[in-house]
C-alpha positions as CSV (number, residue, x, y, z in Angstrom):
1,X,148.3,41.2,116.8
2,X,148.9,44.0,114.2
3,X,146.3,46.3,112.9
4,X,144.7,45.6,109.6
5,X,144.5,48.3,106.8
6,X,142.6,48.0,103.6
7,X,144.3,48.8,100.5
8,X,142.4,50.1,97.6
9,X,143.5,47.2,95.4
10,X,142.5,44.6,97.8
11,X,138.9,45.9,98.3
12,X,135.9,43.8,97.2
13,X,132.8,45.8,96.4
14,X,129.5,44.0,95.9
15,X,126.2,44.9,94.5
16,X,123.3,45.0,96.6
17,X,119.5,45.4,95.4
18,X,117.5,46.5,97.9
19,X,113.3,46.4,97.6
20,X,111.9,49.3,99.5
21,X,108.4,48.3,99.5
22,X,106.9,48.4,102.7
23,X,110.1,49.5,104.6
24,X,110.4,52.6,107.1
25,X,112.4,55.1,105.4
26,X,114.6,56.0,108.1
27,X,115.6,52.5,109.1
28,X,116.3,51.6,105.6
29,X,118.3,54.8,104.8
30,X,120.4,53.7,107.9
31,X,121.0,50.6,106.8
32,X,121.8,51.6,103.1
33,X,124.2,54.0,104.4
34,X,126.1,51.6,106.4
35,X,126.5,49.3,103.2
36,X,127.4,52.5,101.0
37,X,130.4,53.2,103.7
38,X,131.4,49.6,104.1
39,X,131.2,49.5,107.9
40,X,129.5,46.3,107.7
41,X,132.8,44.4,106.7
42,X,135.5,43.5,109.1
43,X,138.2,45.4,106.7
44,X,136.5,48.5,107.1
45,X,138.9,51.3,106.8
46,X,137.8,55.1,107.1
47,X,140.0,56.5,104.5
48,X,139.5,53.9,101.8
49,X,136.3,53.5,100.0
50,X,135.0,49.7,101.1
51,X,131.5,50.1,100.6
52,X,129.3,48.2,98.2
53,X,127.2,49.6,95.5
54,X,123.4,49.9,96.2
55,X,120.5,50.0,94.1
56,X,117.1,50.9,95.5
57,X,113.8,49.7,94.0
58,X,110.2,50.3,94.9
59,X,110.6,53.2,96.8
60,X,107.7,55.5,97.3
61,X,107.7,58.7,99.4
62,X,104.1,59.8,100.8
63,X,102.7,62.2,103.4
64,X,105.0,64.8,105.2
65,X,108.1,63.5,103.5
66,X,106.8,64.7,100.0
67,X,105.9,68.2,101.4
68,X,108.8,68.7,103.4
69,X,111.1,68.4,100.5
70,X,108.8,70.1,98.0
71,X,108.2,66.8,96.0
72,X,104.3,67.3,95.5
73,X,103.2,68.3,92.0
């Protein structure tokens, strides 16, 4: 069995729409990072961009996250 290495012109990049309402920030960020990198695909190759495009909607930061990053007004 030969090892498969993805080629740039063979990669199929999809669009993913994520509704972040009511989701835990860390878990959601970890899943989005996995999709952006392309590690969820069987043809993942580390030196080729095999990831998908991700759009996040309804993302609300509150509490200690906003003060930690200086996002309070």
